[in-house]
Biotite code that builds the C-alpha atoms (Angstrom):
import biotite.structure as struc

atoms = struc.array([
    struc.Atom([-39.406, 2.155, 1.969], chain_id="A", res_id=1, res_name="MET", atom_name="CA", element="C"),
    struc.Atom([-42.270, 3.864, 0.114], chain_id="A", res_id=2, res_name="LYS", atom_name="CA", element="C"),
    struc.Atom([-43.971, 4.697, 3.401], chain_id="A", res_id=3, res_name="ARG", atom_name="CA", element="C"),
    struc.Atom([-40.765, 6.172, 4.767], chain_id="A", res_id=4, res_name="LEU", atom_name="CA", element="C"),
    struc.Atom([-40.371, 8.275, 1.630], chain_id="A", res_id=5, res_name="PHE", atom_name="CA", element="C"),
    struc.Atom([-43.963, 9.545, 1.899], chain_id="A", res_id=6, res_name="VAL", atom_name="CA", element="C"),
    struc.Atom([-43.432, 10.347, 5.606], chain_id="A", res_id=7, res_name="LEU", atom_name="CA", element="C"),
    struc.Atom([-40.283, 12.316, 4.841], chain_id="A", res_id=8, res_name="VAL", atom_name="CA", element="C"),
    struc.Atom([-42.121, 14.337, 2.167], chain_id="A", res_id=9, res_name="LEU", atom_name="CA", element="C"),
    struc.Atom([-44.930, 15.134, 4.600], chain_id="A", res_id=10, res_name="ILE", atom_name="CA", element="C"),
    struc.Atom([-42.590, 16.166, 7.424], chain_id="A", res_id=11, res_name="LEU", atom_name="CA", element="C"),
    struc.Atom([-40.150, 18.078, 5.229], chain_id="A", res_id=12, res_name="LEU", atom_name="CA", element="C"),
    struc.Atom([-41.944, 21.429, 5.434], chain_id="A", res_id=13, res_name="PRO", atom_name="CA", element="C"),
    struc.Atom([-42.042, 21.146, 9.233], chain_id="A", res_id=14, res_name="PHE", atom_name="CA", element="C"),
    struc.Atom([-38.389, 20.302, 9.923], chain_id="A", res_id=15, res_name="LEU", atom_name="CA", element="C"),
    struc.Atom([-37.522, 23.909, 10.700], chain_id="A", res_id=16, res_name="GLY", atom_name="CA", element="C"),
    struc.Atom([-40.396, 24.163, 13.128], chain_id="A", res_id=17, res_name="LEU", atom_name="CA", element="C"),
    struc.Atom([-39.490, 20.962, 15.005], chain_id="A", res_id=18, res_name="LEU", atom_name="CA", element="C"),
    struc.Atom([-36.197, 22.389, 16.089], chain_id="A", res_id=19, res_name="THR", atom_name="CA", element="C"),
    struc.Atom([-37.690, 25.068, 18.320], chain_id="A", res_id=20, res_name="THR", atom_name="CA", element="C"),
    struc.Atom([-40.773, 25.164, 20.593], chain_id="A", res_id=21, res_name="VAL", atom_name="CA", element="C"),
    struc.Atom([-42.197, 28.660, 20.699], chain_id="A", res_id=22, res_name="PRO", atom_name="CA", element="C"),
    struc.Atom([-43.765, 30.441, 23.695], chain_id="A", res_id=23, res_name="THR", atom_name="CA", element="C"),
    struc.Atom([-47.471, 30.857, 22.876], chain_id="A", res_id=24, res_name="LEU", atom_name="CA", element="C"),
    struc.Atom([-49.443, 33.784, 24.224], chain_id="A", res_id=25, res_name="PHE", atom_name="CA", element="C"),
    struc.Atom([-52.942, 35.034, 23.460], chain_id="A", res_id=26, res_name="TRP", atom_name="CA", element="C"),
    struc.Atom([-53.618, 38.355, 21.696], chain_id="A", res_id=27, res_name="ASP", atom_name="CA", element="C"),
    struc.Atom([-56.365, 39.904, 19.603], chain_id="A", res_id=28, res_name="ASP", atom_name="CA", element="C"),
    struc.Atom([-55.116, 38.212, 16.421], chain_id="A", res_id=29, res_name="ALA", atom_name="CA", element="C"),
    struc.Atom([-55.470, 34.755, 17.956], chain_id="A", res_id=30, res_name="ILE", atom_name="CA", element="C"),
    struc.Atom([-58.904, 35.562, 19.418], chain_id="A", res_id=31, res_name="VAL", atom_name="CA", element="C"),
    struc.Atom([-60.145, 36.870, 16.048], chain_id="A", res_id=32, res_name="ASN", atom_name="CA", element="C"),
    struc.Atom([-58.847, 33.801, 14.194], chain_id="A", res_id=33, res_name="THR", atom_name="CA", element="C"),
    struc.Atom([-60.451, 31.355, 16.630], chain_id="A", res_id=34, res_name="VAL", atom_name="CA", element="C"),
    struc.Atom([-63.778, 33.228, 16.453], chain_id="A", res_id=35, res_name="VAL", atom_name="CA", element="C"),
    struc.Atom([-63.632, 33.360, 12.636], chain_id="A", res_id=36, res_name="HIS", atom_name="CA", element="C"),
    struc.Atom([-62.898, 29.621, 12.415], chain_id="A", res_id=37, res_name="VAL", atom_name="CA", element="C"),
    struc.Atom([-65.719, 28.615, 14.811], chain_id="A", res_id=38, res_name="ILE", atom_name="CA", element="C"),
    struc.Atom([-68.327, 30.945, 13.259], chain_id="A", res_id=39, res_name="VAL", atom_name="CA", element="C"),
    struc.Atom([-67.468, 30.066, 9.613], chain_id="A", res_id=40, res_name="ILE", atom_name="CA", element="C"),
    struc.Atom([-67.267, 26.301, 10.270], chain_id="A", res_id=41, res_name="ALA", atom_name="CA", element="C"),
    struc.Atom([-70.620, 26.339, 12.122], chain_id="A", res_id=42, res_name="SER", atom_name="CA", element="C"),
    struc.Atom([-72.381, 28.397, 9.401], chain_id="A", res_id=43, res_name="LEU", atom_name="CA", element="C"),
    struc.Atom([-70.925, 26.155, 6.694], chain_id="A", res_id=44, res_name="ASN", atom_name="CA", element="C"),
    struc.Atom([-72.225, 22.989, 8.313], chain_id="A", res_id=45, res_name="VAL", atom_name="CA", element="C"),
    struc.Atom([-75.699, 24.479, 8.919], chain_id="A", res_id=46, res_name="TRP", atom_name="CA", element="C"),
    struc.Atom([-76.138, 26.212, 5.574], chain_id="A", res_id=47, res_name="LEU", atom_name="CA", element="C"),
    struc.Atom([-74.486, 23.494, 3.475], chain_id="A", res_id=48, res_name="ALA", atom_name="CA", element="C"),
    struc.Atom([-76.658, 20.658, 4.815], chain_id="A", res_id=49, res_name="ILE", atom_name="CA", element="C"),
    struc.Atom([-79.826, 22.786, 4.574], chain_id="A", res_id=50, res_name="GLY", atom_name="CA", element="C"),
    struc.Atom([-79.077, 23.913, 1.016], chain_id="A", res_id=51, res_name="THR", atom_name="CA", element="C"),
    struc.Atom([-78.111, 20.417, -0.132], chain_id="A", res_id=52, res_name="ALA", atom_name="CA", element="C"),
    struc.Atom([-81.350, 19.065, 1.360], chain_id="A", res_id=53, res_name="TRP", atom_name="CA", element="C"),
    struc.Atom([-83.330, 21.727, -0.549], chain_id="A", res_id=54, res_name="TRP", atom_name="CA", element="C"),
    struc.Atom([-81.591, 20.945, -3.860], chain_id="A", res_id=55, res_name="ILE", atom_name="CA", element="C"),
    struc.Atom([-82.127, 17.193, -3.391], chain_id="A", res_id=56, res_name="LEU", atom_name="CA", element="C"),
    struc.Atom([-85.788, 17.238, -2.360], chain_id="A", res_id=57, res_name="PHE", atom_name="CA", element="C"),
    struc.Atom([-87.414, 20.471, -3.629], chain_id="A", res_id=58, res_name="THR", atom_name="CA", element="C"),
    struc.Atom([-89.283, 20.098, -6.943], chain_id="A", res_id=59, res_name="PRO", atom_name="CA", element="C"),
    struc.Atom([-88.947, 23.602, -8.335], chain_id="A", res_id=60, res_name="SER", atom_name="CA", element="C"),
    struc.Atom([-88.413, 24.993, -11.807], chain_id="A", res_id=61, res_name="LYS", atom_name="CA", element="C"),
    struc.Atom([-85.755, 27.260, -10.282], chain_id="A", res_id=62, res_name="TRP", atom_name="CA", element="C"),
    struc.Atom([-83.725, 24.377, -8.840], chain_id="A", res_id=63, res_name="ARG", atom_name="CA", element="C"),
    struc.Atom([-81.363, 24.055, -11.791], chain_id="A", res_id=64, res_name="THR", atom_name="CA", element="C"),
    struc.Atom([-80.718, 27.810, -11.827], chain_id="A", res_id=65, res_name="PHE", atom_name="CA", element="C"),
    struc.Atom([-80.164, 27.959, -8.088], chain_id="A", res_id=66, res_name="VAL", atom_name="CA", element="C"),
    struc.Atom([-77.843, 24.947, -8.198], chain_id="A", res_id=67, res_name="GLU", atom_name="CA", element="C"),
    struc.Atom([-75.850, 26.513, -11.077], chain_id="A", res_id=68, res_name="TRP", atom_name="CA", element="C"),
    struc.Atom([-75.686, 29.860, -9.284], chain_id="A", res_id=69, res_name="PHE", atom_name="CA", element="C"),
    struc.Atom([-74.536, 28.324, -6.000], chain_id="A", res_id=70, res_name="ILE", atom_name="CA", element="C"),
    struc.Atom([-71.818, 26.242, -7.579], chain_id="A", res_id=71, res_name="PHE", atom_name="CA", element="C"),
    struc.Atom([-70.591, 28.952, -9.957], chain_id="A", res_id=72, res_name="LEU", atom_name="CA", element="C"),
    struc.Atom([-67.924, 30.231, -7.498], chain_id="A", res_id=73, res_name="PRO", atom_name="CA", element="C"),
    struc.Atom([-66.270, 26.780, -7.602], chain_id="A", res_id=74, res_name="LEU", atom_name="CA", element="C"),
    struc.Atom([-65.079, 27.613, -11.159], chain_id="A", res_id=75, res_name="PHE", atom_name="CA", element="C"),
    struc.Atom([-64.073, 31.232, -10.556], chain_id="A", res_id=76, res_name="ILE", atom_name="CA", element="C"),
    struc.Atom([-61.018, 32.232, -8.483], chain_id="A", res_id=77, res_name="PRO", atom_name="CA", element="C"),
    struc.Atom([-62.047, 33.949, -5.271], chain_id="A", res_id=78, res_name="ALA", atom_name="CA", element="C"),
    struc.Atom([-59.818, 36.926, -6.031], chain_id="A", res_id=79, res_name="LEU", atom_name="CA", element="C"),
    struc.Atom([-61.858, 37.630, -9.197], chain_id="A", res_id=80, res_name="ALA", atom_name="CA", element="C"),
    struc.Atom([-64.893, 38.583, -7.159], chain_id="A", res_id=81, res_name="GLY", atom_name="CA", element="C"),
    struc.Atom([-63.012, 40.190, -4.286], chain_id="A", res_id=82, res_name="THR", atom_name="CA", element="C"),
    struc.Atom([-63.142, 43.749, -5.542], chain_id="A", res_id=83, res_name="PHE", atom_name="CA", element="C"),
    struc.Atom([-66.862, 43.436, -6.310], chain_id="A", res_id=84, res_name="GLY", atom_name="CA", element="C"),
    struc.Atom([-67.441, 42.278, -2.744], chain_id="A", res_id=85, res_name="MET", atom_name="CA", element="C"),
    struc.Atom([-65.229, 45.079, -1.464], chain_id="A", res_id=86, res_name="TYR", atom_name="CA", element="C"),
    struc.Atom([-67.320, 47.750, -3.225], chain_id="A", res_id=87, res_name="ILE", atom_name="CA", element="C"),
    struc.Atom([-70.591, 46.147, -1.992], chain_id="A", res_id=88, res_name="ALA", atom_name="CA", element="C"),
    struc.Atom([-69.381, 45.883, 1.578], chain_id="A", res_id=89, res_name="LEU", atom_name="CA", element="C"),
    struc.Atom([-67.934, 49.394, 1.532], chain_id="A", res_id=90, res_name="ALA", atom_name="CA", element="C"),
    struc.Atom([-71.360, 50.816, 0.655], chain_id="A", res_id=91, res_name="ARG", atom_name="CA", element="C"),
    struc.Atom([-72.787, 49.259, 3.804], chain_id="A", res_id=92, res_name="PHE", atom_name="CA", element="C"),
    struc.Atom([-69.820, 50.373, 5.940], chain_id="A", res_id=93, res_name="GLY", atom_name="CA", element="C"),
    struc.Atom([-68.652, 46.817, 6.581], chain_id="A", res_id=94, res_name="LEU", atom_name="CA", element="C"),
    struc.Atom([-65.058, 47.207, 5.317], chain_id="A", res_id=95, res_name="VAL", atom_name="CA", element="C"),
    struc.Atom([-62.667, 47.068, 8.253], chain_id="A", res_id=96, res_name="GLY", atom_name="CA", element="C"),
    struc.Atom([-65.153, 45.134, 10.456], chain_id="A", res_id=97, res_name="THR", atom_name="CA", element="C"),
    struc.Atom([-65.346, 41.546, 11.664], chain_id="A", res_id=98, res_name="ASP", atom_name="CA", element="C"),
    struc.Atom([-68.777, 41.169, 10.109], chain_id="A", res_id=99, res_name="ILE", atom_name="CA", element="C"),
    struc.Atom([-67.387, 42.142, 6.692], chain_id="A", res_id=100, res_name="GLY", atom_name="CA", element="C"),
    struc.Atom([-64.524, 39.638, 7.041], chain_id="A", res_id=101, res_name="VAL", atom_name="CA", element="C"),
    struc.Atom([-66.909, 36.896, 8.114], chain_id="A", res_id=102, res_name="LEU", atom_name="CA", element="C"),
    struc.Atom([-69.202, 37.600, 5.130], chain_id="A", res_id=103, res_name="ILE", atom_name="CA", element="C"),
    struc.Atom([-66.366, 37.357, 2.579], chain_id="A", res_id=104, res_name="VAL", atom_name="CA", element="C"),
    struc.Atom([-64.962, 34.188, 4.230], chain_id="A", res_id=105, res_name="LEU", atom_name="CA", element="C"),
    struc.Atom([-68.417, 32.628, 4.155], chain_id="A", res_id=106, res_name="LEU", atom_name="CA", element="C"),
    struc.Atom([-68.794, 33.476, 0.447], chain_id="A", res_id=107, res_name="VAL", atom_name="CA", element="C"),
    struc.Atom([-65.559, 31.716, -0.506], chain_id="A", res_id=108, res_name="VAL", atom_name="CA", element="C"),
    struc.Atom([-66.135, 28.598, 1.626], chain_id="A", res_id=109, res_name="THR", atom_name="CA", element="C"),
    struc.Atom([-69.875, 27.908, 1.380], chain_id="A", res_id=110, res_name="LEU", atom_name="CA", element="C"),
    struc.Atom([-69.994, 26.652, -2.254], chain_id="A", res_id=111, res_name="PRO", atom_name="CA", element="C"),
    struc.Atom([-67.405, 23.964, -1.458], chain_id="A", res_id=112, res_name="TYR", atom_name="CA", element="C"),
    struc.Atom([-69.327, 22.927, 1.639], chain_id="A", res_id=113, res_name="SER", atom_name="CA", element="C"),
    struc.Atom([-72.623, 22.698, -0.238], chain_id="A", res_id=114, res_name="ILE", atom_name="CA", element="C"),
    struc.Atom([-70.991, 20.550, -2.898], chain_id="A", res_id=115, res_name="ARG", atom_name="CA", element="C"),
    struc.Atom([-69.572, 18.239, -0.238], chain_id="A", res_id=116, res_name="LEU", atom_name="CA", element="C"),
    struc.Atom([-72.909, 17.899, 1.482], chain_id="A", res_id=117, res_name="ALA", atom_name="CA", element="C"),
    struc.Atom([-74.830, 17.443, -1.778], chain_id="A", res_id=118, res_name="TYR", atom_name="CA", element="C"),
    struc.Atom([-72.440, 14.754, -3.033], chain_id="A", res_id=119, res_name="ASN", atom_name="CA", element="C"),
    struc.Atom([-72.676, 12.894, 0.268], chain_id="A", res_id=120, res_name="ALA", atom_name="CA", element="C"),
    struc.Atom([-76.469, 12.948, 0.183], chain_id="A", res_id=121, res_name="MET", atom_name="CA", element="C"),
    struc.Atom([-76.541, 11.945, -3.464], chain_id="A", res_id=122, res_name="TYR", atom_name="CA", element="C"),
    struc.Atom([-74.217, 8.929, -2.827], chain_id="A", res_id=123, res_name="VAL", atom_name="CA", element="C"),
    struc.Atom([-76.198, 7.817, 0.240], chain_id="A", res_id=124, res_name="ILE", atom_name="CA", element="C"),
    struc.Atom([-79.374, 8.043, -1.811], chain_id="A", res_id=125, res_name="GLY", atom_name="CA", element="C"),
    struc.Atom([-82.827, 9.556, -1.499], chain_id="A", res_id=126, res_name="ARG", atom_name="CA", element="C"),
    struc.Atom([-84.455, 6.512, 0.119], chain_id="A", res_id=127, res_name="PRO", atom_name="CA", element="C"),
    struc.Atom([-82.233, 6.819, 3.190], chain_id="A", res_id=128, res_name="MET", atom_name="CA", element="C"),
    struc.Atom([-83.368, 10.410, 3.693], chain_id="A", res_id=129, res_name="PHE", atom_name="CA", element="C"),
    struc.Atom([-87.008, 10.071, 2.704], chain_id="A", res_id=130, res_name="GLU", atom_name="CA", element="C"),
    struc.Atom([-87.822, 8.522, 6.048], chain_id="A", res_id=131, res_name="GLN", atom_name="CA", element="C"),
    struc.Atom([-86.932, 11.898, 7.645], chain_id="A", res_id=132, res_name="ALA", atom_name="CA", element="C"),
    struc.Atom([-89.091, 14.100, 5.433], chain_id="A", res_id=133, res_name="LEU", atom_name="CA", element="C"),
    struc.Atom([-91.982, 14.157, 7.974], chain_id="A", res_id=134, res_name="PHE", atom_name="CA", element="C"),
    struc.Atom([-89.809, 14.679, 11.047], chain_id="A", res_id=135, res_name="LEU", atom_name="CA", element="C"),
    struc.Atom([-89.451, 18.119, 12.651], chain_id="A", res_id=136, res_name="PRO", atom_name="CA", element="C"),
    struc.Atom([-86.216, 19.868, 11.473], chain_id="A", res_id=137, res_name="PRO", atom_name="CA", element="C"),
    struc.Atom([-84.277, 19.474, 14.723], chain_id="A", res_id=138, res_name="LEU", atom_name="CA", element="C"),
    struc.Atom([-85.222, 15.828, 15.179], chain_id="A", res_id=139, res_name="ARG", atom_name="CA", element="C"),
    struc.Atom([-84.495, 15.203, 11.473], chain_id="A", res_id=140, res_name="ARG", atom_name="CA", element="C"),
    struc.Atom([-80.983, 16.534, 11.898], chain_id="A", res_id=141, res_name="TYR", atom_name="CA", element="C"),
    struc.Atom([-80.303, 14.763, 15.195], chain_id="A", res_id=142, res_name="ARG", atom_name="CA", element="C"),
    struc.Atom([-81.679, 11.321, 14.310], chain_id="A", res_id=143, res_name="VAL", atom_name="CA", element="C"),
    struc.Atom([-80.967, 11.019, 10.571], chain_id="A", res_id=144, res_name="VAL", atom_name="CA", element="C"),
    struc.Atom([-78.712, 13.655, 9.067], chain_id="A", res_id=145, res_name="LEU", atom_name="CA", element="C"),
    struc.Atom([-76.120, 13.788, 11.840], chain_id="A", res_id=146, res_name="PHE", atom_name="CA", element="C"),
    struc.Atom([-75.388, 10.036, 12.003], chain_id="A", res_id=147, res_name="PRO", atom_name="CA", element="C"),
    struc.Atom([-75.366, 9.612, 8.181], chain_id="A", res_id=148, res_name="LEU", atom_name="CA", element="C"),
    struc.Atom([-73.328, 12.739, 7.438], chain_id="A", res_id=149, res_name="LEU", atom_name="CA", element="C"),
    struc.Atom([-70.956, 12.728, 10.403], chain_id="A", res_id=150, res_name="SER", atom_name="CA", element="C"),
    struc.Atom([-67.892, 12.168, 8.205], chain_id="A", res_id=151, res_name="GLY", atom_name="CA", element="C"),
    struc.Atom([-69.019, 14.905, 5.787], chain_id="A", res_id=152, res_name="THR", atom_name="CA", element="C"),
    struc.Atom([-69.487, 17.281, 8.686], chain_id="A", res_id=153, res_name="ILE", atom_name="CA", element="C"),
    struc.Atom([-65.915, 16.678, 9.784], chain_id="A", res_id=154, res_name="GLN", atom_name="CA", element="C"),
    struc.Atom([-64.673, 17.293, 6.263], chain_id="A", res_id=155, res_name="THR", atom_name="CA", element="C"),
    struc.Atom([-66.667, 20.531, 5.923], chain_id="A", res_id=156, res_name="ILE", atom_name="CA", element="C"),
    struc.Atom([-65.310, 21.819, 9.279], chain_id="A", res_id=157, res_name="VAL", atom_name="CA", element="C"),
    struc.Atom([-61.699, 21.000, 8.368], chain_id="A", res_id=158, res_name="LEU", atom_name="CA", element="C"),
    struc.Atom([-62.003, 22.363, 4.865], chain_id="A", res_id=159, res_name="MET", atom_name="CA", element="C"),
    struc.Atom([-63.557, 25.615, 6.101], chain_id="A", res_id=160, res_name="SER", atom_name="CA", element="C"),
    struc.Atom([-60.864, 25.965, 8.754], chain_id="A", res_id=161, res_name="THR", atom_name="CA", element="C"),
    struc.Atom([-58.026, 25.519, 6.291], chain_id="A", res_id=162, res_name="VAL", atom_name="CA", element="C"),
    struc.Atom([-59.496, 27.996, 3.806], chain_id="A", res_id=163, res_name="ILE", atom_name="CA", element="C"),
    struc.Atom([-60.115, 30.583, 6.577], chain_id="A", res_id=164, res_name="VAL", atom_name="CA", element="C"),
    struc.Atom([-56.529, 30.262, 7.807], chain_id="A", res_id=165, res_name="LEU", atom_name="CA", element="C"),
    struc.Atom([-55.152, 30.595, 4.269], chain_id="A", res_id=166, res_name="GLY", atom_name="CA", element="C"),
    struc.Atom([-57.065, 33.685, 3.158], chain_id="A", res_id=167, res_name="GLN", atom_name="CA", element="C"),
    struc.Atom([-54.539, 36.456, 3.741], chain_id="A", res_id=168, res_name="PHE", atom_name="CA", element="C"),
    struc.Atom([-55.453, 38.665, 0.793], chain_id="A", res_id=169, res_name="VAL", atom_name="CA", element="C"),
    struc.Atom([-59.209, 38.631, 1.418], chain_id="A", res_id=170, res_name="LEU", atom_name="CA", element="C"),
    struc.Atom([-58.886, 39.274, 5.125], chain_id="A", res_id=171, res_name="VAL", atom_name="CA", element="C"),
    struc.Atom([-56.315, 42.023, 4.604], chain_id="A", res_id=172, res_name="GLN", atom_name="CA", element="C"),
    struc.Atom([-58.388, 43.726, 1.906], chain_id="A", res_id=173, res_name="LEU", atom_name="CA", element="C"),
    struc.Atom([-61.837, 43.501, 3.512], chain_id="A", res_id=174, res_name="ILE", atom_name="CA", element="C"),
    struc.Atom([-60.429, 43.961, 7.015], chain_id="A", res_id=175, res_name="GLY", atom_name="CA", element="C"),
    struc.Atom([-58.517, 47.052, 5.771], chain_id="A", res_id=176, res_name="ALA", atom_name="CA", element="C"),
    struc.Atom([-55.724, 46.186, 8.197], chain_id="A", res_id=177, res_name="GLY", atom_name="CA", element="C"),
    struc.Atom([-58.089, 46.789, 11.169], chain_id="A", res_id=178, res_name="LEU", atom_name="CA", element="C"),
    struc.Atom([-58.978, 43.118, 11.766], chain_id="A", res_id=179, res_name="VAL", atom_name="CA", element="C"),
    struc.Atom([-55.793, 41.329, 12.801], chain_id="A", res_id=180, res_name="PRO", atom_name="CA", element="C"),
    struc.Atom([-55.641, 37.545, 12.432], chain_id="A", res_id=181, res_name="THR", atom_name="CA", element="C"),
    struc.Atom([-52.875, 34.940, 12.794], chain_id="A", res_id=182, res_name="VAL", atom_name="CA", element="C"),
    struc.Atom([-52.474, 34.915, 8.983], chain_id="A", res_id=183, res_name="THR", atom_name="CA", element="C"),
    struc.Atom([-52.110, 38.693, 8.537], chain_id="A", res_id=184, res_name="THR", atom_name="CA", element="C"),
    struc.Atom([-49.900, 38.987, 11.615], chain_id="A", res_id=185, res_name="ARG", atom_name="CA", element="C"),
    struc.Atom([-47.717, 36.165, 10.262], chain_id="A", res_id=186, res_name="LEU", atom_name="CA", element="C"),
    struc.Atom([-46.870, 38.107, 7.074], chain_id="A", res_id=187, res_name="TYR", atom_name="CA", element="C"),
    struc.Atom([-46.039, 41.182, 9.124], chain_id="A", res_id=188, res_name="GLN", atom_name="CA", element="C"),
    struc.Atom([-43.669, 39.436, 11.526], chain_id="A", res_id=189, res_name="VAL", atom_name="CA", element="C"),
    struc.Atom([-41.953, 37.565, 8.667], chain_id="A", res_id=190, res_name="TYR", atom_name="CA", element="C"),
    struc.Atom([-41.425, 40.861, 6.841], chain_id="A", res_id=191, res_name="ALA", atom_name="CA", element="C"),
    struc.Atom([-40.094, 42.347, 10.078], chain_id="A", res_id=192, res_name="GLY", atom_name="CA", element="C"),
    struc.Atom([-37.764, 39.422, 10.665], chain_id="A", res_id=193, res_name="ASN", atom_name="CA", element="C"),
    struc.Atom([-39.243, 38.657, 14.079], chain_id="A", res_id=194, res_name="ASP", atom_name="CA", element="C"),
    struc.Atom([-38.353, 34.957, 14.159], chain_id="A", res_id=195, res_name="VAL", atom_name="CA", element="C"),
    struc.Atom([-39.993, 34.280, 17.541], chain_id="A", res_id=196, res_name="SER", atom_name="CA", element="C"),
    struc.Atom([-43.363, 35.722, 16.608], chain_id="A", res_id=197, res_name="LEU", atom_name="CA", element="C"),
    struc.Atom([-43.197, 34.177, 13.158], chain_id="A", res_id=198, res_name="ALA", atom_name="CA", element="C"),
    struc.Atom([-42.547, 30.738, 14.705], chain_id="A", res_id=199, res_name="LEU", atom_name="CA", element="C"),
    struc.Atom([-45.449, 31.195, 17.153], chain_id="A", res_id=200, res_name="GLN", atom_name="CA", element="C"),
    struc.Atom([-47.989, 32.117, 14.450], chain_id="A", res_id=201, res_name="HIS", atom_name="CA", element="C"),
    struc.Atom([-46.786, 29.342, 12.152], chain_id="A", res_id=202, res_name="THR", atom_name="CA", element="C"),
    struc.Atom([-47.350, 26.813, 14.943], chain_id="A", res_id=203, res_name="TRP", atom_name="CA", element="C"),
    struc.Atom([-50.809, 28.265, 15.510], chain_id="A", res_id=204, res_name="LEU", atom_name="CA", element="C"),
    struc.Atom([-51.709, 27.731, 11.846], chain_id="A", res_id=205, res_name="LEU", atom_name="CA", element="C"),
    struc.Atom([-50.899, 24.070, 12.375], chain_id="A", res_id=206, res_name="ILE", atom_name="CA", element="C"),
    struc.Atom([-52.369, 23.595, 15.852], chain_id="A", res_id=207, res_name="LEU", atom_name="CA", element="C"),
    struc.Atom([-55.755, 25.257, 15.293], chain_id="A", res_id=208, res_name="ILE", atom_name="CA", element="C"),
    struc.Atom([-57.018, 22.846, 12.559], chain_id="A", res_id=209, res_name="PRO", atom_name="CA", element="C"),
    struc.Atom([-55.417, 19.825, 14.287], chain_id="A", res_id=210, res_name="VAL", atom_name="CA", element="C"),
    struc.Atom([-57.033, 20.576, 17.662], chain_id="A", res_id=211, res_name="VAL", atom_name="CA", element="C"),
    struc.Atom([-60.336, 21.434, 16.026], chain_id="A", res_id=212, res_name="LEU", atom_name="CA", element="C"),
    struc.Atom([-60.340, 18.230, 13.936], chain_id="A", res_id=213, res_name="TYR", atom_name="CA", element="C"),
    struc.Atom([-59.560, 16.082, 17.001], chain_id="A", res_id=214, res_name="ILE", atom_name="CA", element="C"),
    struc.Atom([-62.319, 17.842, 19.030], chain_id="A", res_id=215, res_name="ALA", atom_name="CA", element="C"),
    struc.Atom([-64.878, 17.494, 16.224], chain_id="A", res_id=216, res_name="ILE", atom_name="CA", element="C"),
    struc.Atom([-64.006, 13.829, 15.723], chain_id="A", res_id=217, res_name="GLY", atom_name="CA", element="C"),
    struc.Atom([-64.492, 13.130, 19.432], chain_id="A", res_id=218, res_name="TRP", atom_name="CA", element="C"),
    struc.Atom([-67.760, 15.118, 19.454], chain_id="A", res_id=219, res_name="GLY", atom_name="CA", element="C"),
    struc.Atom([-69.094, 13.281, 16.416], chain_id="A", res_id=220, res_name="VAL", atom_name="CA", element="C"),
    struc.Atom([-68.293, 9.861, 17.946], chain_id="A", res_id=221, res_name="ARG", atom_name="CA", element="C"),
    struc.Atom([-69.964, 10.792, 21.213], chain_id="A", res_id=222, res_name="MET", atom_name="CA", element="C"),
    struc.Atom([-72.968, 12.221, 19.362], chain_id="A", res_id=223, res_name="GLY", atom_name="CA", element="C"),
    struc.Atom([-73.430, 9.121, 17.201], chain_id="A", res_id=224, res_name="VAL", atom_name="CA", element="C"),
    struc.Atom([-73.207, 6.898, 20.276], chain_id="A", res_id=225, res_name="LYS", atom_name="CA", element="C"),
    struc.Atom([-75.795, 9.040, 22.048], chain_id="A", res_id=226, res_name="PHE", atom_name="CA", element="C"),
    struc.Atom([-78.204, 8.903, 19.109], chain_id="A", res_id=227, res_name="VAL", atom_name="CA", element="C"),
    struc.Atom([-77.755, 5.093, 18.785], chain_id="A", res_id=228, res_name="LYS", atom_name="CA", element="C"),
    struc.Atom([-78.482, 4.735, 22.504], chain_id="A", res_id=229, res_name="GLY", atom_name="CA", element="C"),
    struc.Atom([-81.734, 6.672, 22.162], chain_id="A", res_id=230, res_name="ARG", atom_name="CA", element="C"),
    struc.Atom([-83.020, 4.646, 19.168], chain_id="A", res_id=231, res_name="LEU", atom_name="CA", element="C"),
])
């Protein structure tokens, strides 16, 4: 009974969507969204693991300050720093460009990814990673970091994807309405009472993270099997 109740609560927001299957078609908003998700997720995995490794193993008097500075955005709402980023990006002519949107999305997602990677490394423990200190960077990642942090990598990718798909205000402000995405288009079609397009973009917000999570999970399993076979 409890499981049925939980299932109903989970499916309740989707009941209206399950009554109709929309006709999906590609446009610039979908292409931009997919590109943003792939780029931001990839950068988050790469930068988060590298930064967490540096924090864990670098003996530096600046480490505490760097760690505090990196994790500071976790305690400040993203919107609080949005206008500061807007002014900085405007000076470099990046407002209304894909690069500007990618920068602001990376800023709001990277601290969470670094915290996830750092916590995972801390829980696994230094001894498990010390064996990789003298390996070349690529081999270190392939043989040690990837198998041990495969679950964390999946979490970082999914977390980054969900945040990117949910940032309407940041994308609209930094993109200046010139960088259409599924999220910004969704608000426009809802306001315009276009039920068909609204349904399509709502389904896309659900399908993109689900498909990406399944693909990443399959890729991680195949990668771990490949690494185990080579050892």
